[in-house]
N, C-alpha and C positions, 0 to 999 in steps of 0.2 A: 504494500500500500504506500502511496505517496503521503506527504505531510497533510494535505488537505483532506484526503480520504480518511486517514487515521484520526484526524481531529473531528471530522464529521461523524465517524463511527462512534467515537467516545461520547460525543454530545447526544447522539440518537440513543445509544445504550443507556445513558443517564435518563433521558426523557422517558423511555419505556420502563426501565427498572426502578429508578428512584422516584420518579414523578407519577408513574402508573398511567401514562398517556396511551391511548390506543392508536393514535395517528399523529404524524408530524407533517405540516405543510411547509413547503419552501418554494422558491422560485429562482430563475436565472434569466438574465437579460440575453436577448438573441445573439449579441455579439460576444458572448462569453460562454461558448459551448463547453469549455473545460469544467465549469461549475455544474453543468447538466450531466456530464459524464460522472462526476463524483456522486451526485445524487442517484444516478442509475446504478452505479456499482453497489450502492447500499440497498437497492431494491425498489427505489421510488418509481412511480409511473406518472406519465404525463397526465395532467388533469385540467387541460385547457390553456389558452393563451389570452393575454389582454394587455392593453397599454397601461403602464403604471408609471407614476411620477418617480423620477430619479433625481434626488437632490444634488448629487455631484454634477450632473449634466444640466440641471435647471430646465428639464423638459420631460415629457412622457416618452417612454421607451417600451418596445414590445418585450413582454416578460412571459416566460413559459412557467406555468404553475405545475408543481409536482406534489404528489401525495405518497407518503410512505406509511403504510400500516404496520403495526406490530407483527402481524402474521407474515407479511411480505418480507420484512426485515429478517425475521427468524428463518424463513424459508431460504432466503439468499445466503444467510450465514451457514446453513446446514449443507448447502451445495458445494 
């Protein structure tokens, strides 16, 4: 795993184990597909796309929404 994947894995593990969440929502801007790959490696699925405000750019940017359920995360880890 790369640094981003390892960090995301630990955060998601905490969300599911310590916080008891059943799902985690995240998103990535269209011009940063590496973030999308990190989420996909964890088992997240595409859950729609929409324009979202980006403070750093001062404008709305296309964002791909991702959904990671506890079941999908555990299934991916077992594979």
